[in-house]
Each structure stands twice: as C-alpha cells, then as structure tokens.
PQR file with spaces between the fields and no chain letter, atoms N, CA, C, O and H, PARSE charges and radii, in Angstrom:
ATOM       1  N    UNK     1     137.828  124.675   94.248 -0.4000 1.5000
ATOM       2  CA   UNK     1     137.879  125.221   95.565 -0.0000 2.0000
ATOM       3  C    UNK     1     136.661  124.747   96.301  0.5500 1.7000
ATOM       4  O    UNK     1     135.666  124.310   95.722 -0.5500 1.4000
ATOM       5  N    UNK     2     136.790  124.859   97.684 -0.4000 1.5000
ATOM       6  CA   UNK     2     135.707  124.399   98.493 -0.0000 2.0000
ATOM       7  C    UNK     2     134.516  125.399   98.561  0.5500 1.7000
ATOM       8  O    UNK     2     134.708  126.615   98.592 -0.5500 1.4000
ATOM       9  H    UNK     2     137.598  125.214   98.154  0.4000 1.0000
ATOM      10  N    UNK     3     133.333  124.861   98.581 -0.4000 1.5000
ATOM      11  CA   UNK     3     132.148  125.724   98.753 -0.0000 2.0000
ATOM      12  C    UNK     3     131.874  125.865  100.179  0.5500 1.7000
ATOM      13  O    UNK     3     132.440  125.157  101.011 -0.5500 1.4000
ATOM      14  H    UNK     3     133.177  123.874   98.556  0.4000 1.0000
ATOM      15  N    UNK     4     131.003  126.781  100.488 -0.4000 1.5000
ATOM      16  CA   UNK     4     130.639  127.042  101.860 -0.0000 2.0000
ATOM      17  C    UNK     4     129.927  125.812  102.372  0.5500 1.7000
ATOM      18  O    UNK     4     130.195  125.389  103.497 -0.5500 1.4000
ATOM      19  H    UNK     4     130.543  127.357   99.812  0.4000 1.0000
ATOM      20  N    UNK     5     129.035  125.217  101.604 -0.4000 1.5000
ATOM      21  CA   UNK     5     128.326  124.055  102.032 -0.0000 2.0000
ATOM      22  C    UNK     5     129.219  122.923  102.488  0.5500 1.7000
ATOM      23  O    UNK     5     129.002  122.314  103.535 -0.5500 1.4000
ATOM      24  H    UNK     5     128.817  125.561  100.691  0.4000 1.0000
ATOM      25  N    UNK     6     130.281  122.642  101.636 -0.4000 1.5000
ATOM      26  CA   UNK     6     131.187  121.594  101.819 -0.0000 2.0000
ATOM      27  C    UNK     6     131.961  121.900  103.091  0.5500 1.7000
ATOM      28  O    UNK     6     132.180  121.033  103.938 -0.5500 1.4000
ATOM      29  H    UNK     6     130.458  123.137  100.785  0.4000 1.0000
ATOM      30  N    UNK     7     132.356  123.117  103.196 -0.4000 1.5000
ATOM      31  CA   UNK     7     133.194  123.553  104.452 -0.0000 2.0000
ATOM      32  C    UNK     7     132.503  123.342  105.733  0.5500 1.7000
ATOM      33  O    UNK     7     133.074  122.836  106.699 -0.5500 1.4000
ATOM      34  H    UNK     7     132.179  123.821  102.509  0.4000 1.0000
ATOM      35  N    UNK     8     131.179  123.758  105.746 -0.4000 1.5000
ATOM      36  CA   UNK     8     130.326  123.635  106.915 -0.0000 2.0000
ATOM      37  C    UNK     8     130.016  122.152  107.194  0.5500 1.7000
ATOM      38  O    UNK     8     129.936  121.749  108.354 -0.5500 1.4000
ATOM      39  H    UNK     8     130.715  124.170  104.961  0.4000 1.0000
ATOM      40  N    UNK     9     129.854  121.399  106.213 -0.4000 1.5000
ATOM      41  CA   UNK     9     129.627  119.927  106.384 -0.0000 2.0000
ATOM      42  C    UNK     9     130.867  119.235  106.969  0.5500 1.7000
ATOM      43  O    UNK     9     130.771  118.391  107.860 -0.5500 1.4000
ATOM      44  H    UNK     9     129.919  121.727  105.270  0.4000 1.0000
ATOM      45  N    UNK    10     132.029  119.621  106.435 -0.4000 1.5000
ATOM      46  CA   UNK    10     133.249  118.974  106.926 -0.0000 2.0000
ATOM      47  C    UNK    10     133.511  119.438  108.420  0.5500 1.7000
ATOM      48  O    UNK    10     133.941  118.630  109.243 -0.5500 1.4000
ATOM      49  H    UNK    10     132.107  120.307  105.711  0.4000 1.0000
ATOM      50  N    UNK    11     133.256  120.693  108.736 -0.4000 1.5000
ATOM      51  CA   UNK    11     133.345  121.159  110.118 -0.0000 2.0000
ATOM      52  C    UNK    11     132.442  120.537  110.993  0.5500 1.7000
ATOM      53  O    UNK    11     132.829  120.165  112.100 -0.5500 1.4000
ATOM      54  H    UNK    11     132.906  121.349  108.067  0.4000 1.0000
ATOM      55  N    UNK    12     131.157  120.365  110.586 -0.4000 1.5000
ATOM      56  CA   UNK    12     130.183  119.724  111.449 -0.0000 2.0000
ATOM      57  C    UNK    12     130.491  118.260  111.671  0.5500 1.7000
ATOM      58  O    UNK    12     130.212  117.744  112.753 -0.5500 1.4000
ATOM      59  H    UNK    12     130.842  120.667  109.687  0.4000 1.0000
ATOM      60  N    UNK    13     131.067  117.550  110.673 -0.4000 1.5000
ATOM      61  CA   UNK    13     131.344  116.139  110.912 -0.0000 2.0000
ATOM      62  C    UNK    13     132.574  116.015  111.779  0.5500 1.7000
ATOM      63  O    UNK    13     132.681  115.056  112.543 -0.5500 1.4000
ATOM      64  H    UNK    13     131.294  117.969  109.794  0.4000 1.0000
ATOM      65  N    UNK    14     133.541  116.978  111.689 -0.4000 1.5000
ATOM      66  CA   UNK    14     134.711  116.898  112.595 -0.0000 2.0000
ATOM      67  C    UNK    14     134.323  117.102  114.081  0.5500 1.7000
ATOM      68  O    UNK    14     134.830  116.460  115.001 -0.5500 1.4000
ATOM      69  H    UNK    14     133.453  117.757  111.069  0.4000 1.0000
ATOM      70  N    UNK    15     133.377  118.056  114.224 -0.4000 1.5000
ATOM      71  CA   UNK    15     132.841  118.362  115.635 -0.0000 2.0000
ATOM      72  C    UNK    15     132.122  117.206  116.162  0.5500 1.7000
ATOM      73  O    UNK    15     132.294  116.887  117.338 -0.5500 1.4000
ATOM      74  H    UNK    15     132.965  118.577  113.477  0.4000 1.0000
ATOM      75  N    UNK    16     131.295  116.517  115.371 -0.4000 1.5000
ATOM      76  CA   UNK    16     130.565  115.330  115.791 -0.0000 2.0000
ATOM      77  C    UNK    16     131.569  114.189  116.110  0.5500 1.7000
ATOM      78  O    UNK    16     131.447  113.493  117.118 -0.5500 1.4000
ATOM      79  H    UNK    16     131.155  116.776  114.416  0.4000 1.0000
ATOM      80  N    UNK    17     132.515  114.038  115.252 -0.4000 1.5000
ATOM      81  CA   UNK    17     133.508  112.932  115.498 -0.0000 2.0000
ATOM      82  C    UNK    17     134.306  113.078  116.670  0.5500 1.7000
ATOM      83  O    UNK    17     134.509  112.089  117.374 -0.5500 1.4000
ATOM      84  H    UNK    17     132.614  114.604  114.433  0.4000 1.0000
ATOM      85  N    UNK    18     134.806  114.240  116.980 -0.4000 1.5000
ATOM      86  CA   UNK    18     135.625  114.513  118.130 -0.0000 2.0000
ATOM      87  C    UNK    18     134.769  114.602  119.440  0.5500 1.7000
ATOM      88  O    UNK    18     135.244  114.222  120.510 -0.5500 1.4000
ATOM      89  H    UNK    18     134.641  115.044  116.408  0.4000 1.0000
ATOM      90  N    UNK    19     133.477  115.119  119.340 -0.4000 1.5000
ATOM      91  CA   UNK    19     132.629  115.205  120.406 -0.0000 2.0000
ATOM      92  C    UNK    19     132.155  113.874  120.945  0.5500 1.7000
ATOM      93  O    UNK    19     132.116  113.680  122.160 -0.5500 1.4000
ATOM      94  H    UNK    19     133.091  115.427  118.471  0.4000 1.0000
ATOM      95  N    UNK    20     131.800  112.968  120.081 -0.4000 1.5000
ATOM      96  CA   UNK    20     131.400  111.617  120.524 -0.0000 2.0000
ATOM      97  C    UNK    20     132.527  110.803  121.078  0.5500 1.7000
ATOM      98  O    UNK    20     132.313  109.980  121.968 -0.5500 1.4000
ATOM      99  H    UNK    20     131.832  113.125  119.094  0.4000 1.0000
ATOM     100  N    UNK    21     133.722  111.007  120.583 -0.4000 1.5000
ATOM     101  CA   UNK    21     134.841  110.152  121.055 -0.0000 2.0000
ATOM     102  C    UNK    21     135.227  110.567  122.498  0.5500 1.7000
ATOM     103  O    UNK    21     135.551  109.729  123.340 -0.5500 1.4000
ATOM     104  H    UNK    21     133.896  111.676  119.861  0.4000 1.0000
ATOM     105  N    UNK    22     135.178  111.894  122.742 -0.4000 1.5000
ATOM     106  CA   UNK    22     135.550  112.374  124.036 -0.0000 2.0000
ATOM     107  C    UNK    22     134.401  112.084  125.032  0.5500 1.7000
ATOM     108  O    UNK    22     134.659  111.875  126.217 -0.5500 1.4000
ATOM     109  H    UNK    22     134.915  112.574  122.058  0.4000 1.0000
ATOM     110  N    UNK    23     133.130  112.071  124.555 -0.4000 1.5000
ATOM     111  CA   UNK    23     132.036  111.741  125.430 -0.0000 2.0000
ATOM     112  C    UNK    23     132.153  110.230  125.847  0.5500 1.7000
ATOM     113  O    UNK    23     132.014  109.861  127.013 -0.5500 1.4000
ATOM     114  H    UNK    23     132.921  112.241  123.592  0.4000 1.0000
ATOM     115  N    UNK    24     132.401  109.452  124.875 -0.4000 1.5000
ATOM     116  CA   UNK    24     132.529  108.043  125.156 -0.0000 2.0000
ATOM     117  C    UNK    24     133.715  107.736  126.118  0.5500 1.7000
ATOM     118  O    UNK    24     133.580  106.842  126.953 -0.5500 1.4000
ATOM     119  H    UNK    24     132.514  109.752  123.928  0.4000 1.0000
ATOM     120  N    UNK    25     134.820  108.416  126.034 -0.4000 1.5000
ATOM     121  CA   UNK    25     135.946  108.203  126.919 -0.0000 2.0000
ATOM     122  C    UNK    25     135.633  108.723  128.322  0.5500 1.7000
ATOM     123  O    UNK    25     136.114  108.189  129.323 -0.5500 1.4000
ATOM     124  H    UNK    25     134.929  109.143  125.356  0.4000 1.0000
ATOM     125  N    UNK    26     134.810  109.785  128.369 -0.4000 1.5000
ATOM     126  CA   UNK    26     134.535  110.320  129.648 -0.0000 2.0000
ATOM     127  C    UNK    26     133.561  109.523  130.501  0.5500 1.7000
ATOM     128  O    UNK    26     133.493  109.691  131.718 -0.5500 1.4000
ATOM     129  H    UNK    26     134.420  110.219  127.557  0.4000 1.0000
ATOM     130  N    UNK    27     132.819  108.665  129.845 -0.4000 1.5000
ATOM     131  CA   UNK    27     131.883  107.841  130.497 -0.0000 2.0000
ATOM     132  C    UNK    27     132.379  106.431  130.849  0.5500 1.7000
ATOM     133  O    UNK    27     131.662  105.658  131.484 -0.5500 1.4000
ATOM     134  H    UNK    27     132.874  108.528  128.856  0.4000 1.0000
ATOM     135  N    UNK    28     133.565  106.115  130.447 -0.4000 1.5000
ATOM     136  CA   UNK    28     134.053  104.758  130.667 -0.0000 2.0000
ATOM     137  C    UNK    28     134.650  104.687  132.167  0.5500 1.7000
ATOM     138  O    UNK    28     135.542  105.442  132.553 -0.5500 1.4000
ATOM     139  H    UNK    28     134.148  106.744  129.932  0.4000 1.0000
ATOM     140  N    UNK    29     134.083  103.743  132.921 -0.4000 1.5000
ATOM     141  CA   UNK    29     134.539  103.542  134.246 -0.0000 2.0000
ATOM     142  C    UNK    29     136.087  103.106  134.279  0.5500 1.7000
ATOM     143  O    UNK    29     136.584  102.377  133.421 -0.5500 1.4000
ATOM     144  H    UNK    29     133.358  103.130  132.608  0.4000 1.0000
ATOM     145  N    UNK    30     136.749  103.611  135.314 -0.4000 1.5000
ATOM     146  CA   UNK    30     138.048  103.178  135.509 -0.0000 2.0000
ATOM     147  C    UNK    30     138.198  102.188  136.568  0.5500 1.7000
ATOM     148  O    UNK    30     137.799  102.442  137.704 -0.5500 1.4000
ATOM     149  H    UNK    30     136.345  104.203  136.011  0.4000 1.0000
ATOM     150  N    UNK    31     138.792  100.987  136.251 -0.4000 1.5000
ATOM     151  CA   UNK    31     138.938   99.905  137.152 -0.0000 2.0000
ATOM     152  C    UNK    31     140.483   99.740  137.437  0.5500 1.7000
ATOM     153  O    UNK    31     141.333   99.689  136.548 -0.5500 1.4000
ATOM     154  H    UNK    31     139.117  100.781  135.329  0.4000 1.0000
ATOM     155  N    UNK    32     140.739   99.663  138.801 -0.4000 1.5000
ATOM     156  CA   UNK    32     142.151   99.456  139.128 -0.0000 2.0000
ATOM     157  C    UNK    32     142.493   98.063  139.276  0.5500 1.7000
ATOM     158  O    UNK    32     143.667   97.717  139.406 -0.5500 1.4000
ATOM     159  H    UNK    32     140.048   99.704  139.523  0.4000 1.0000
ATOM     160  N    UNK    33     141.450   97.174  139.262 -0.4000 1.5000
ATOM     161  CA   UNK    33     141.812   95.782  139.391 -0.0000 2.0000
ATOM     162  C    UNK    33     142.287   95.148  138.075  0.5500 1.7000
ATOM     163  O    UNK    33     141.689   95.354  137.019 -0.5500 1.4000
ATOM     164  H    UNK    33     140.497   97.455  139.156  0.4000 1.0000
ATOM     165  N    UNK    34     143.362   94.383  138.163 -0.4000 1.5000
ATOM     166  CA   UNK    34     143.861   93.818  136.967 -0.0000 2.0000
ATOM     167  C    UNK    34     143.217   92.434  136.705  0.5500 1.7000
ATOM     168  O    UNK    34     143.258   91.940  135.578 -0.5500 1.4000
ATOM     169  H    UNK    34     143.848   94.216  139.021  0.4000 1.0000
ATOM     170  N    UNK    35     142.616   91.804  137.763 -0.4000 1.5000
ATOM     171  CA   UNK    35     141.983   90.476  137.579 -0.0000 2.0000
ATOM     172  C    UNK    35     140.472   90.413  137.366  0.5500 1.7000
ATOM     173  O    UNK    35     139.808   89.410  137.625 -0.5500 1.4000
ATOM     174  H    UNK    35     142.584   92.205  138.678  0.4000 1.0000
ATOM     175  N    UNK    36     139.952   91.597  136.858 -0.4000 1.5000
ATOM     176  CA   UNK    36     138.440   91.631  136.713 -0.0000 2.0000
ATOM     177  C    UNK    36     138.119   90.773  135.438  0.5500 1.7000
ATOM     178  O    UNK    36     138.840   90.804  134.440 -0.5500 1.4000
ATOM     179  H    UNK    36     140.492   92.412  136.648  0.4000 1.0000
ATOM     180  N    UNK    37     136.985   90.003  135.541 -0.4000 1.5000
ATOM     181  CA   UNK    37     136.506   89.165  134.518 -0.0000 2.0000
ATOM     182  C    UNK    37     135.351   89.772  133.877  0.5500 1.7000
ATOM     183  O    UNK    37     134.601   90.517  134.508 -0.5500 1.4000
ATOM     184  H    UNK    37     136.399   89.978  136.351  0.4000 1.0000
ATOM     185  N    UNK    38     135.162   89.467  132.565 -0.4000 1.5000
ATOM     186  CA   UNK    38     133.939   89.843  131.846 -0.0000 2.0000
ATOM     187  C    UNK    38     132.778   88.857  132.177  0.5500 1.7000
ATOM     188  O    UNK    38     132.989   87.648  132.280 -0.5500 1.4000
ATOM     189  H    UNK    38     135.772   88.862  132.053  0.4000 1.0000
ATOM     190  N    UNK    39     131.606   89.385  132.331 -0.4000 1.5000
ATOM     191  CA   UNK    39     130.519   88.625  132.569 -0.0000 2.0000
ATOM     192  C    UNK    39     129.842   88.160  131.238  0.5500 1.7000
ATOM     193  O    UNK    39     129.531   88.995  130.389 -0.5500 1.4000
ATOM     194  H    UNK    39     131.434   90.366  132.248  0.4000 1.0000
ATOM     195  N    UNK    40     129.614   86.822  131.059 -0.4000 1.5000
ATOM     196  CA   UNK    40     128.953   86.387  129.861 -0.0000 2.0000
ATOM     197  C    UNK    40     127.510   86.565  129.885  0.5500 1.7000
ATOM     198  O    UNK    40     126.811   86.168  130.818 -0.5500 1.4000
ATOM     199  H    UNK    40     129.867   86.143  131.748  0.4000 1.0000
ATOM     200  N    UNK    41     127.060   87.173  128.838 -0.4000 1.5000
ATOM     201  CA   UNK    41     125.557   87.314  128.758 -0.0000 2.0000
ATOM     202  C    UNK    41     125.090   86.509  127.518  0.5500 1.7000
ATOM     203  O    UNK    41     125.567   86.746  126.409 -0.5500 1.4000
ATOM     204  H    UNK    41     127.628   87.495  128.081  0.4000 1.0000
ATOM     205  N    UNK    42     124.211   85.616  127.708 -0.4000 1.5000
ATOM     206  CA   UNK    42     123.719   84.770  126.570 -0.0000 2.0000
ATOM     207  C    UNK    42     122.552   85.504  125.942  0.5500 1.7000
ATOM     208  O    UNK    42     121.597   85.931  126.590 -0.5500 1.4000
ATOM     209  H    UNK    42     123.823   85.423  128.609  0.4000 1.0000
ATOM     210  N    UNK    43     122.703   85.621  124.616 -0.4000 1.5000
ATOM     211  CA   UNK    43     121.639   86.307  123.785 -0.0000 2.0000
ATOM     212  C    UNK    43     120.780   85.263  123.149  0.5500 1.7000
ATOM     213  O    UNK    43     121.301   84.225  122.741 -0.5500 1.4000
ATOM     214  H    UNK    43     123.479   85.274  124.090  0.4000 1.0000
ATOM     215  N    UNK    44     119.466   85.478  123.038 -0.4000 1.5000
ATOM     216  CA   UNK    44     118.563   84.509  122.386 -0.0000 2.0000
ATOM     217  C    UNK    44     118.960   84.423  120.962  0.5500 1.7000
ATOM     218  O    UNK    44     119.441   85.394  120.376 -0.5500 1.4000
ATOM     219  H    UNK    44     119.043   86.321  123.370  0.4000 1.0000
ATOM     220  N    UNK    45     118.748   83.163  120.342 -0.4000 1.5000
ATOM     221  CA   UNK    45     119.156   82.853  119.015 -0.0000 2.0000
ATOM     222  C    UNK    45     118.337   83.698  118.011  0.5500 1.7000
ATOM     223  O    UNK    45     118.836   84.100  116.960 -0.5500 1.4000
ATOM     224  H    UNK    45     118.358   82.374  120.818  0.4000 1.0000
ATOM     225  N    UNK    46     117.101   83.946  118.364 -0.4000 1.5000
ATOM     226  CA   UNK    46     116.256   84.752  117.460 -0.0000 2.0000
ATOM     227  C    UNK    46     116.619   86.201  117.417  0.5500 1.7000
ATOM     228  O    UNK    46     116.264   86.836  116.423 -0.5500 1.4000
ATOM     229  H    UNK    46     116.696   83.620  119.218  0.4000 1.0000
ATOM     230  N    UNK    47     117.276   86.802  118.361 -0.4000 1.5000
ATOM     231  CA   UNK    47     117.786   88.039  118.418 -0.0000 2.0000
ATOM     232  C    UNK    47     119.022   88.159  117.586  0.5500 1.7000
ATOM     233  O    UNK    47     119.232   89.133  116.864 -0.5500 1.4000
ATOM     234  H    UNK    47     117.564   86.287  119.168  0.4000 1.0000
ATOM     235  N    UNK    48     119.876   87.092  117.711 -0.4000 1.5000
ATOM     236  CA   UNK    48     121.135   87.065  116.886 -0.0000 2.0000
ATOM     237  C    UNK    48     120.823   86.975  115.460  0.5500 1.7000
ATOM     238  O    UNK    48     121.493   87.621  114.655 -0.5500 1.4000
ATOM     239  H    UNK    48     119.705   86.300  118.298  0.4000 1.0000
ATOM     240  N    UNK    49     119.827   86.200  115.072 -0.4000 1.5000
ATOM     241  CA   UNK    49     119.452   85.985  113.659 -0.0000 2.0000
ATOM     242  C    UNK    49     118.859   87.287  113.141  0.5500 1.7000
ATOM     243  O    UNK    49     119.168   87.742  112.040 -0.5500 1.4000
ATOM     244  H    UNK    49     119.283   85.675  115.727  0.4000 1.0000
ATOM     245  N    UNK    50     117.992   87.876  113.975 -0.4000 1.5000
ATOM     246  CA   UNK    50     117.325   89.170  113.515 -0.0000 2.0000
ATOM     247  C    UNK    50     118.271   90.236  113.279  0.5500 1.7000
ATOM     248  O    UNK    50     118.122   90.988  112.316 -0.5500 1.4000
ATOM     249  H    UNK    50     117.741   87.507  114.870  0.4000 1.0000
ATOM     250  N    UNK    51     119.294   90.364  114.140 -0.4000 1.5000
ATOM     251  CA   UNK    51     120.303   91.464  114.011 -0.0000 2.0000
ATOM     252  C    UNK    51     121.143   91.184  112.723  0.5500 1.7000
ATOM     253  O    UNK    51     121.524   92.103  111.997 -0.5500 1.4000
ATOM     254  H    UNK    51     119.414   89.754  114.922  0.4000 1.0000
ATOM     255  N    UNK    52     121.408   89.880  112.479 -0.4000 1.5000
ATOM     256  CA   UNK    52     122.198   89.485  111.340 -0.0000 2.0000
ATOM     257  C    UNK    52     121.466   89.850  110.006  0.5500 1.7000
ATOM     258  O    UNK    52     122.037   90.434  109.086 -0.5500 1.4000
ATOM     259  H    UNK    52     121.099   89.134  113.068  0.4000 1.0000
ATOM     260  N    UNK    53     120.160   89.460  109.976 -0.4000 1.5000
ATOM     261  CA   UNK    53     119.292   89.701  108.752 -0.0000 2.0000
ATOM     262  C    UNK    53     119.177   91.206  108.603  0.5500 1.7000
ATOM     263  O    UNK    53     119.274   91.718  107.487 -0.5500 1.4000
ATOM     264  H    UNK    53     119.696   88.985  110.724  0.4000 1.0000
ATOM     265  N    UNK    54     118.977   91.915  109.670 -0.4000 1.5000
ATOM     266  CA   UNK    54     118.801   93.396  109.511 -0.0000 2.0000
ATOM     267  C    UNK    54     120.131   94.093  108.891  0.5500 1.7000
ATOM     268  O    UNK    54     120.141   94.966  108.023 -0.5500 1.4000
ATOM     269  H    UNK    54     118.898   91.500  110.577  0.4000 1.0000
ATOM     270  N    UNK    55     121.233   93.513  109.528 -0.4000 1.5000
ATOM     271  CA   UNK    55     122.548   94.087  108.939 -0.0000 2.0000
ATOM     272  C    UNK    55     122.815   93.843  107.533  0.5500 1.7000
ATOM     273  O    UNK    55     123.319   94.686  106.790 -0.5500 1.4000
ATOM     274  H    UNK    55     121.224   92.804  110.233  0.4000 1.0000
ATOM     275  N    UNK    56     122.431   92.546  107.145 -0.4000 1.5000
ATOM     276  CA   UNK    56     122.543   92.188  105.729 -0.0000 2.0000
ATOM     277  C    UNK    56     121.634   92.977  104.896  0.5500 1.7000
ATOM     278  O    UNK    56     122.038   93.404  103.815 -0.5500 1.4000
ATOM     279  H    UNK    56     122.022   91.862  107.748  0.4000 1.0000
ATOM     280  N    UNK    57     120.455   93.206  105.296 -0.4000 1.5000
ATOM     281  CA   UNK    57     119.490   93.958  104.552 -0.0000 2.0000
ATOM     282  C    UNK    57     119.906   95.475  104.340  0.5500 1.7000
ATOM     283  O    UNK    57     119.696   96.062  103.279 -0.5500 1.4000
ATOM     284  H    UNK    57     120.127   92.859  106.174  0.4000 1.0000
ATOM     285  N    UNK    58     120.515   96.060  105.444 -0.4000 1.5000
ATOM     286  CA   UNK    58     120.962   97.350  105.343 -0.0000 2.0000
ATOM     287  C    UNK    58     122.183   97.504  104.349  0.5500 1.7000
ATOM     288  O    UNK    58     122.296   98.461  103.583 -0.5500 1.4000
ATOM     289  H    UNK    58     120.686   95.583  106.306  0.4000 1.0000
ATOM     290  N    UNK    59     123.105   96.435  104.447 -0.4000 1.5000
ATOM     291  CA   UNK    59     124.238   96.362  103.534 -0.0000 2.0000
ATOM     292  C    UNK    59     123.727   96.285  102.033  0.5500 1.7000
ATOM     293  O    UNK    59     124.260   96.947  101.142 -0.5500 1.4000
ATOM     294  H    UNK    59     123.013   95.658  105.069  0.4000 1.0000
ATOM     295  N    UNK    60     122.724   95.485  101.831 -0.4000 1.5000
ATOM     296  CA   UNK    60     122.133   95.269  100.462 -0.0000 2.0000
ATOM     297  C    UNK    60     121.551   96.583   99.982  0.5500 1.7000
ATOM     298  O    UNK    60     121.784   96.985   98.843 -0.5500 1.4000
ATOM     299  H    UNK    60     122.291   94.947  102.554  0.4000 1.0000
ATOM     300  N    UNK    61     120.791   97.259  100.841 -0.4000 1.5000
ATOM     301  CA   UNK    61     120.110   98.562  100.457 -0.0000 2.0000
ATOM     302  C    UNK    61     121.140   99.554  100.099  0.5500 1.7000
ATOM     303  O    UNK    61     120.989  100.251   99.096 -0.5500 1.4000
ATOM     304  H    UNK    61     120.601   96.932  101.766  0.4000 1.0000
ATOM     305  N    UNK    62     122.263   99.670  100.918 -0.4000 1.5000
ATOM     306  CA   UNK    62     123.392  100.561  100.568 -0.0000 2.0000
ATOM     307  C    UNK    62     124.017  100.260   99.258  0.5500 1.7000
ATOM     308  O    UNK    62     124.287  101.141   98.442 -0.5500 1.4000
ATOM     309  H    UNK    62     122.385   99.103  101.733  0.4000 1.0000
ATOM     310  N    UNK    63     124.243   98.989   99.071 -0.4000 1.5000
ATOM     311  CA   UNK    63     124.883   98.515   97.833 -0.0000 2.0000
ATOM     312  C    UNK    63     124.020   98.888   96.608  0.5500 1.7000
ATOM     313  O    UNK    63     124.520   99.356   95.585 -0.5500 1.4000
ATOM     314  H    UNK    63     124.023   98.273   99.734  0.4000 1.0000
ATOM     315  N    UNK    64     122.673   98.652   96.767 -0.4000 1.5000
ATOM     316  CA   UNK    64     121.660   99.000   95.696 -0.0000 2.0000
ATOM     317  C    UNK    64     121.737  100.543   95.489  0.5500 1.7000
ATOM     318  O    UNK    64     121.809  101.000   94.349 -0.5500 1.4000
ATOM     319  H    UNK    64     122.268   98.272   97.598  0.4000 1.0000
ATOM     320  N    UNK    65     121.724  101.288   96.510 -0.4000 1.5000
ATOM     321  CA   UNK    65     121.734  102.812   96.472 -0.0000 2.0000
ATOM     322  C    UNK    65     122.920  103.195   95.617  0.5500 1.7000
ATOM     323  O    UNK    65     122.738  103.923   94.642 -0.5500 1.4000
ATOM     324  H    UNK    65     121.667  100.916   97.437  0.4000 1.0000
ATOM     325  N    UNK    66     124.126  102.746   95.926 -0.4000 1.5000
ATOM     326  CA   UNK    66     125.311  103.311   95.240 -0.0000 2.0000
ATOM     327  C    UNK    66     125.479  102.682   93.856  0.5500 1.7000
ATOM     328  O    UNK    66     126.103  103.305   92.998 -0.5500 1.4000
ATOM     329  H    UNK    66     124.273  102.155   96.718  0.4000 1.0000
ATOM     330  N    UNK    67     124.973  101.522   93.603 -0.4000 1.5000
ATOM     331  CA   UNK    67     125.206  100.987   92.273 -0.0000 2.0000
ATOM     332  C    UNK    67     124.045  101.178   91.323  0.5500 1.7000
ATOM     333  O    UNK    67     124.268  101.454   90.144 -0.5500 1.4000
ATOM     334  H    UNK    67     124.466  101.016   94.300  0.4000 1.0000
ATOM     335  N    UNK    68     122.808  101.041   91.791 -0.4000 1.5000
ATOM     336  CA   UNK    68     121.701  101.026   90.822 -0.0000 2.0000
ATOM     337  C    UNK    68     120.697  102.193   90.906  0.5500 1.7000
ATOM     338  O    UNK    68     119.776  102.253   90.092 -0.5500 1.4000
ATOM     339  H    UNK    68     122.627  100.817   92.749  0.4000 1.0000
ATOM     340  N    UNK    69     120.842  103.069   91.814 -0.4000 1.5000
ATOM     341  CA   UNK    69     119.900  104.198   92.022 -0.0000 2.0000
ATOM     342  C    UNK    69     120.228  105.164   90.802  0.5500 1.7000
ATOM     343  O    UNK    69     121.374  105.531   90.542 -0.5500 1.4000
ATOM     344  H    UNK    69     121.590  103.020   92.476  0.4000 1.0000
ATOM     345  N    UNK    70     119.065  105.547   90.061 -0.4000 1.5000
ATOM     346  CA   UNK    70     119.295  106.351   88.902 -0.0000 2.0000
ATOM     347  C    UNK    70     119.769  107.788   89.356  0.5500 1.7000
ATOM     348  O    UNK    70     119.301  108.351   90.346 -0.5500 1.4000
ATOM     349  H    UNK    70     118.135  105.249   90.272  0.4000 1.0000
ATOM     350  N    UNK    71     120.674  108.290   88.598 -0.4000 1.5000
ATOM     351  CA   UNK    71     121.266  109.640   88.961 -0.0000 2.0000
ATOM     352  C    UNK    71     120.290  110.667   88.368  0.5500 1.7000
ATOM     353  O    UNK    71     119.668  110.430   87.333 -0.5500 1.4000
ATOM     354  H    UNK    71     121.054  107.832   87.794  0.4000 1.0000
ATOM     355  N    UNK    72     120.171  111.855   89.080 -0.4000 1.5000
ATOM     356  CA   UNK    72     119.400  112.969   88.560 -0.0000 2.0000
ATOM     357  C    UNK    72     120.011  113.456   87.308  0.5500 1.7000
ATOM     358  O    UNK    72     121.229  113.458   87.131 -0.5500 1.4000
ATOM     359  H    UNK    72     120.677  112.047   89.921  0.4000 1.0000
ATOM     360  N    UNK    73     119.127  113.880   86.420 -0.4000 1.5000
ATOM     361  CA   UNK    73     119.512  114.420   85.110 -0.0000 2.0000
ATOM     362  C    UNK    73     119.238  115.877   85.085  0.5500 1.7000
ATOM     363  O    UNK    73     119.489  116.535   84.075 -0.5500 1.4000
ATOM     364  H    UNK    73     118.137  113.878   86.563  0.4000 1.0000
C-alpha cells in the first residue's frame, strides 16, 4: 500500500508538472502571421563545447550514481 510520504510526493510532482506546463503555455505569444521566420542566432563554439561537456559530465555522474554508488546497509 502507499505510504503518506509517497502519496504526498506523487501529489507534489503532479502539481509541479501541471503547473509548469500551463505557465509555459500562458506565456507563449500568439502570432497570427503564417509567414513568420525564425531568426538565426549564432552561438560561440566555446559555449557549444562547454554545454556539451557539462551535459556529458552530468550524464556520467548520474550513471555512476545509479550503478556504482554503495547502498546503505
């Protein structure tokens, strides 16, 4: 059966999930023009490399956490 802690955690995650999606939809501008074009923004190569390395590092840390972190006894 569900514990109170699990029930409250599930409820909180549901509220956060639905709250952020409605907030994001509420802030999106509505354009009636069908021919609008996206503006290209060039990012520096150093920033691209930094973001890629940071993402790989975080994925590696998560993989280490789930596979190799010793369980409590």
